[in-house]
N, C-alpha and C positions, 0 to 999 in steps of 0.2 A: 389376331395380328397385333404385335407389340412394337411401338415406336420408341420405347424407352432407351434403346441403344443410341438414339440421336442426342441423348442428354448425358454425356459422360460426367458432367459436373455434379449431377444430382446424387448418384450413388456414392461418390467421394464425400459429398457433404453429409450424407446420412451416416457414413462410416465415421467421419469426424465427430458427429453428434454423439454416436454411441460411445466412441472412445472417451470423449470429454465427460460424458455423464458417468461412465463407470470408473473414471479415475478419481472421483471425489466421493469417498466413502462417508457414510453417516450411520453411526451406531446409536441404538435407542433401546430402552427397556420396555418399549410399548408394543412388542410383537413384530417389529420390522425385521429382526435379525434372520428370520428363516425364509425370507422372500427374496426373489431376484427381480429387481426393477427392470422396466422396459429398456432403460438406457444401459444396462449392464451386459447385454448380449447373452444373458443366461449363464454367465461364468461366475460372477461374484455371488456370494451368499447374502450380500446386503444390497438394499436398494441404493440408488444414487441419492445424494443429498437433496437434489431437486425433488425427486419423487417422494422421499421421506417427509420433507416439509409439507408438500402439497397434500399428501395422504393425511397428515395430521390436521391440516386446515379443513379438508373436506369431511373429516370425522367430527369436527366441531370443537377442536382444541383451540383456544384463543391464541392469536399470533404472539401475544406478549409472553406466552409460556413456551415458545418454541425458538431457541432454547430458553431455559429458565434465566431470569434476571436480565432480560433484554426487552426493551420496549417494542411495541408493535411496528412503529415506523422503521426501526433499525432492522427488524426481522424481514420486512418486505424489501428494504433496500438491499440487504444481503442476498435475498432470494433472487433479485434482478441481476446480481453478479454471476449467477449460474447459467450455464447453457440451457436454453429452453428445450424441454422434451415435448415437442408438439403432440406426438401420438398419445403420450400419457395424459397430458393436460386436457386434450380434446376428449379422450375417453372418460375421464372423471366428470367433466361437464355433461357429457352425453348421458351419463347415468342418472343425472338429476332430472326429475319430472318438472313439468312447468309449474305444477302446484308447489313442489319443494322450493323452486326458485322464487316464487311469489311469497312463500311463507318463510321457511327457515333459512333459505340461502339468499334472501333479498338484500340485506344490508349488513354492515359490519357490526359484530358484537365482540370485538377483540378484547375489550377491557371489562367485560361483565360476564357473570356466570351464564352457562348455556342450559337450555332446556332440551331434552330429548337427545342430547349429545350431538347436535348438528351445528356447525359453525356457519354463520350467515355473513359471508364476506365478498360476494361477487361485485357489488357496487364499489366497495373499498378497493378491491383489486383493480377495477377499471379506473378509478380516480387516481390511484397510486401510480399506475402505469402512465396515465396521461400526464401526471405531474413530472415524472422523471423523463418522459419523452420530450417534454417542453424545456426542462431546466438543465438536464445533464449536458455536458459538453459532447461534441461530436466524437471525440476520442474515447469517451466513457462507454464501456460495454453495456452499462445500464440502459442507455438510450436505445440501442438496437434490441436488447432483450425486452424492454418495455413495449416497443412497437410489435415485436413478434408475439408477445403475450396478448396484446390487444387484438391482434389478428385472429388468434385462436379463440379468445374469449368472445369477441363480437360474433365471429362466424358460428360458433357452436350454440350460443345463447339464442341468436336470431333464427337458427334452424328449428326452433321449438314452436313455430307457428303462433307467434304472439300477436296481440293487438298493440296499438300504439301506447295505451296507458300501461300495459304490462311491460313493454320495453322500458318505459320511464321508471317503473317501480323496480325492476330487476337491476338495470344497469346504472340508473342515477340514484337509486335508493328511495325515491318518492317522486310523485308528479310535481310537487312543489319545488323540488331541487333540480328538476330536469333541465330547465332553461340554462342555469348556470353551468351544470355539468356538461351538457352537450355543446354549449357554446365554447367552453374551454377546450373540449375535444376537437372540434372543427378548427378552432384558432390554432391549436397546436399542429394539426396536420398541415394546415395552410402555410404556417411559418416555415416548416421544413421543406415542403414541396416547392415553395417559391424562392427558397434560398439557393442561389446558384453556387454558393460556396460549400453547400452541404455535400457530403460524400454520395456518390451515385447509389450505393447500396442502401443508404438510409432514405433517400428520396424514393427509391423503388419500394422500400418497406411501407412508406407512407402511402404510396400509390395503391398498394395491395390492401392496406387497412381500409382505405377509402372505398375501394371497390368491394371489399368484403362487406362493409357496412351498408352501402347503398344496395347491393344485391340482396342483402338480408332483409332490409326494411321495406323494400319494394315501394309501395305507395302509402306506407304508414306515415303518420304525422311527424314522426321523428326524423324523417328524411329532409324536412324543410330546413334543418339547420345548415345543410350544405347549399341552400339557396341564399342564405344570409351572407355568405362569403362567396365572392366570384372567383372560382378556381380556374376559369378559362385561361387567363394569361399564364398562370403557373403551369397548366397542363401543356399549353402550346410551347412555352419555353422549355419545358422538360423534353418534349418530343424532338425539338430542334437541337438539343445538346448532344454532341457526338457520343459521349460515353453513356447516354441514356437511350440510344437508338433502339436497342434490343427490347425495350419496354414500351415501345410505341403502341403495340396491340392493346395492352392493358390501359394505357392512357386514353386512347380514343374510345375504348369501350366504356370507361368511366364517364367520359364526356357525353356519350350518347345516353347512358342510363340517367345521368343528371338531367339531360334535356327532356327525357320522357317522364320525369317526375310530375305527377298531376297535370299531364299535358292537356287533357281534355277540358279541364275547368280552370286552369291557371296560366294560360298561354301568356297573358300580359304580366304575370307575376314571376315567371321563370326567366331569369336573366340569361340562361344558356341558349334559349331559343333565339333571342335577339343577337347574342354573340355569334352564334353559328350563321345566322342570316347575314349579318354585316361583316363577317370576316373576309379580309382581303389578303391574308397571309398565304401566298402561294407555296412558300417553302414548307410550312406546316401541312398544307393540303397534299403536297407530294409525298411527305412522310406517311400521311394517312393512307394514300393510295398504295404506296409501296408495301406497308405492313398488311393491308387488306388483301392485296394480290397474293402474297405468300400464303396467308392463312386460307384463303378460298381455294388456292391451288391444292392445298392439302386435302380439302374437302372433296374436290373433284377427283383427286387421286384415290381417295377412299371408295368412292363409287366405282371407279374404273377397276380397282383391285377386286372388288366384290363381283363385278361383272366380267372380269378378264377382258376389259374393253380399252385398255390403255393404248394411246396412239403416240405417246411421247415418253422420253426417258423419265425415270423417277424424279420427282421434284422434292421428295421428302428430305434428302440429304442436304438441301439448300435452306430449309426452313426450320430446322430443329433449334438453332440457336435463339430464335425469336421467343421460343417458349421454354427457355432454360429454367425459368423460375415458376412455370406453370406445372401442374401435375402432368408428368409425361404420359401417364396412361389415359388421360382425358383429352389433352390438347390436340394430339395428332393421331388418335387411334379410336377404335371402336371394337366391341366384341362381336365377332362374327358368329351368329347363331347357326345351328345345324339345320333346323327346319326351314324348308324353302319358303314357307308362308311368312316366316319372320326374317327373311333374308335382309331386309333393309330397315328393320324396326329401330335400329340404333343410329341410323343415318338421318340427317347429316350430322357430322361430328360437331362437338360443341364450339370449336373454333369458328364455325360458320356464323356465329353471332356477330361477327364483324360486319355483316351486311347492314346492321342497324346504323352505325355511324356513317356508312356510305350514303344510305337513304337520307339521313338527317341533314347531310350537306348538299346532296344532289337536288333535293326538292326546293329549298328556299334560296340557296346561295347562287349569286350570279357569276362568281368567279370560278367556282368549283367545276362546272362542266368542262371548262377549257383545260384545267389541270387533269381532270378525269380522262380526257381523250388524248393527252399529249403523247403517251407511248404508242398509241395506235397510229397517230398521224405522223409522228416523228420517232420511229423506233430507235432504241439505243444503238450507238455506233458499234458496239461490241456484238458481233454476230453470235458468239457463244452465249452471251447474256440474253439476247432477244430470242434465241431458239429455246433456251431453258425455261424462260418465264413468259407466257403470252401476255399481251396487254391486259390491264384490269377489265375493260369492257368485255373482252373475249372470255376471260375467266368467269365472269359473272354469268354470261350467257351459257357457257358450258355447264356450270353448276345449275342454272335454271332448268336446263334440259333434263338433267337427272331428277331434280326435285319435281318437275311436272310429270315425269314418267312414273314416279313411284309414290307420289304424295298420298293418294287415296288408297293405294294397295296395302299400306301398312296399317291403316285405320288409326293412325296416331295424330292427335290434335297438334302435336309439336311439328310433325312433318308438314301438315297443312299450313301451319302458321308460317313456316319458312318459305313454303311455296307462295303463299299470299304476299309475303314481304318481297320476294324476288320478282314476282309479277308486277308489283307496284313500282319497283325499280325500273323495270323495262318500260312501264308506262311513262314514268318520268323521262326516261331517255327519248322515247319516240315523240314526246310532246315538246322537246327541246329542239328548236330548229338548227342550232349549231351542231348538236350531236347528230341529228339526222342528216345534215349536209355531208358529214364525214362517213356516217354509217352506210350511206347509199353509194359512196364513191370508193371507199378504202376496202380492199380485199384482205380477208383474214382466213385463217384455217380454224374452223370450229366444226367438229363432227358430232352431231347430236346422236344419242343412243336410239336404237329401234327405228331409225329411218334409213332409207336407201342411201348409199354413198353417192353424193352428188357427182355430176359429170366433171365439174371443175374442182380441182383441189382446193383453191381459194375462191371465195366469193365475198361480195359486200356483206358487211356485218348485219345489215338489216335482214338478209336472207336467213341468218341464224336466229334472229328474233322471231321471224315467221315460223321457222322450224319448231321453236319452243312452243309457240301457240298451238301448232298442230299436235304436239305431244300432249299438251294439256287437254285439248279437245278430244283426243282419241282415248286417253288412258284414265279419265276420271268421270265417266258416265256411270255414276253409282246411284243407288236409291237415296242415299244421303248426299244429295247433290250440293256441291260447294258453289252456290249461286254467285256469291261475290267474286270468286276467282274467275268464273266464266264470264261475268260482266267485265272484269278487268281485261281478259283476253280479247273480248270483242272490241273493247275501247282501243286496245293496242293495234289490232288489225285495221280498225277504222282510221286511226290516225296515220298509220303507215300508208295506206292506200290514198288517203287525202293528200299527204305530202308528196307522194309520187306523181299524182295527177296534177297537183298544183304547180309542181316544178318541171312537169313534162319529162319525167324520168321513166324510161322503159326498163323495167327490172327483169333481167334474165333469172328465171326462177321456175321451179316445178310447181306451177300454179294448180295443177289438177288435184294433187293431194290436199292442197289448201282448200279448194272449193268442196271437195268430198267431205272434209272434216267440218267445215262450217255448216253445210247442209245436213250432215249427219247429226249435228246437234238439234236442229229443228225437227228432224225426223224422230229422234229419241224423245223429245219433249211431247210431240203430238201422239206418240204411241204408248208412252210409259208414264204419263202424268199421274194416273191413278196409283201407281206403285211407288211414287216418290214419297219420302217421309215428310217432306214439307213442300208446299207450293209457294212459300214466301219469296217474293222477288222474281218468280217465273215470268209473270206478265212483262215486267221491265226488261228481263233478259231477252224475251222474244222480240220486244219492241226495238231494243238496241241492235239486235241481229238483223232485223228487217231493214232498219235504216242503213246499216252498213252495206247490206247487199244491194240496196237501191243505188247507193253511191258507187259501189264496185261495178255494177252493170252499166250504169249510165255513162261512166267515164272509162270503160274498159279499153277502148281503142286508143286512149291516151297513155296508159301506164303499162299495159301488157306488151310483151316484147315482140309479138308477131301475130299475124292474122290467125294462125293456128291456135294460139293461146286463147284468142277471143272465141273461136269455134268450140274449144274444149269447155270454156265457161258456160256457153249456151247449152252445150250437150249435157253438162251436169245439172243445169237448171231444169231441162226437159225431163231428165231421169227422176228429179226430185219433185216434179210438179204436184204429185199427189200430196206429199207432205207439206208443200208450200200452201196449198189450198186449205189445209186443215188449220193453218195458223189463225185464220180469220175467226173461226168458231172458238178456237182456244183463247184468243185475246178477248173475245166477248164474254166468255165464261169466267175469265180471271179479272176482268176490268174492275177497277175500284171507282167509287163515286168521285165526282168533281175532277175528272180527267178528260173532259170533253175535247179541248183543243189538241192535246197531245195524242189522244186516241184517234182523232181524225187524221192527223199527220201520219200516224203509223198505218192506218188503214189505207191511206192514199199510196204510201210507199209499197205496201203489200200488194195492192191492186196493180201497181206498175210492174212488179216482179212477176206476178202471176200472168199478166197480160203478155209479157215478153215470152215467158215459158210456153204459154198456150199457143202463141202465134207460130212458134217453130215446131211445137208438137203437132199442130194441125198440118203443117207442111210435110212433116214426116208421115203422118197418117194418110194424107192425100197421095203420097207417092206409092202407097201400097206396101211399104216396108213395115210400118208399125214400130212402136217403141220397143217391142220385144225382139225386134230383128237383130241382125248382126250389127255390132257397135260401129264397125268401119262404114257400113252402108248408111247408118243414121248420121254419122259424122259427115259423110260426103254430101248428104242432102242439106244439112245445116250449113256447111261451108259454101255450097253452091248458092244457097239462098242469100247468105250474107255478102258474098262476092258480087252477086248480081244486083242487089238492091241496097247494100249497106246494112248495118245493124239496125233492126227495127227499134225505134225509140218512141213509139206511139204511147201516149199517156204519161210520158216522162214529166216529173215535177220540174217546173221552171226554176232555174237558179240553183239547183242542188249541187252542181259541180263547184260552185264558188262558196258554198256555205261552210264556214270554218267550224269544225267540231269544237264543242266546249272542252276546256281542259278539265280532266277528271281526276288527275293526281291530287291526293290530299294526304294528311297525316295518317299514318297507320298507328292507331291508338291501342291496339290489342296485342301488340308484340312485346311490350315491356316486361310482362311476367315471364315469358319464355327467355328473354334476354337475361333477366336476373337469375333464373334457375341455371342457365348454361354458363353464365359468367361465374356463379358460385361454384359450379362443378369443375371449372378450370383452375380454380385457386387451390393452393396447397391446403 
């Protein structure tokens, strides 16, 4: 599937690049005359001037000798007058091994003889481009070409899996010079990005250079230079500038990656974390939500196209412009493999990385949840617009349903990482009372895959959140159990039920599938524990599930929509009584030292659950029907018992219904690497 047709500007730009390169001939007696450069379109017998000069530089010929009788500074200045052939330059840098970069290609030797015929000029090229990017006028083509060259140079060098000191040696020329070189680099980028009078095209180039650099360095020490300069105001201003609107995606992604730099050990040192937490700029947040919604809609569309599961008109035609300057083959597309086993291995598409800035704002910021829910609570006045693009919360839940359905089946750590991040977003949502107050009252259309079509076309948003939990519980019971994701799902369920009973909300929902999935998890753990590749965290998972069930049963008459729904819950408990009883022995075998009080709480909760299940199982047995009897008959017995005497709550823990669950949402620290890889893949 190819979405490149959505980017009509890009082929034209590529054609202009080819035409420009081929129009400038360069003749040499050094063997270039018989070649056709990449910029020539295969027509000219000669390479372009750009490729000819760079070929000589990469061969080791000093810049001062290209052409003769011209100093090196003038040679590089003239080179920046030429249209950049990105493909050629990237290819030449890719040919260099890391060892070559650290040795022969590390620093400039423009004015001295060369050994082994190799020119060492990468750091000089970096510093020269930085100089012209800083000093050239906005109307001078050197400025734009310097930024484009920096983008290619930084991206291809950092793709060589370097350490921090290696980056300093190759790009700065030495560790000793790195502070001055990288400080000059970040100051240059900031001065252009923050300048409202700078042309939009140049500010966008700076944005891409910054994103290329940060995605490339990841957590290396050289990323710290972007913490010395506070780019947050410049990024926010850029996003709110009308002519920069189409670059919002890149801007918010850069901000999220900056916020994730050394997040685990430098929270107090990273200025972007505090900036995000304290931000009150609703206009900026609306732009963030707008861009994120379009990008995530494309991700949902990719799953729907693969599954032939689309329930809405194509969204792709509406979102292409946002990714005009991204690689069109990566931003909104994926390669559809033929083997069914690998059907979803390339999903989600890289644009899904926009989940990270959403999470970074949703977790700590007090204003963002209000902006986040605006389109859900007050849809756009234009019916056409509202039908075309669902509200952002709905889009996130739709995407989460696909991620939770297919995460483990692909065997991809990347898919699991996205599923984990999305589940954590849902956890933040349900732990926010403002969001939950609307999520339980506002009807939306979200159809999850692989679940029955609900009786009502639209339902409260919280129903779709529970659907997503069911999908994870059902589809990811693997030997390599993703315990942390299961814990998050149980926390989501616990918080939803607690909110419902606390606010006396009776939720119309297909609760039976929900209970079957929860109890199925406990059954799986009790029967397949020996087959799991790891038992780490299993005891905690069982404990959390037991505490959730205790709350769900003891308050069931408050939040379940009807007596029948209560009867169905008890029926499923009776059916699962054997698996429930096994949890006690399982907890004992997995228990860790010094967990006395917590273990006692869990055992008390489990005792309550088993007591309730046994009480009704005994009533069924006394009737002569037996648990293996007809389901309708068993249900009638349970219903009659509850209607006659009320729900049996013998042994119920006092005060459980008012116990506020702890907030579990916390920073996702392991997604930064995935974000950098996908961010880099999106860039030209």
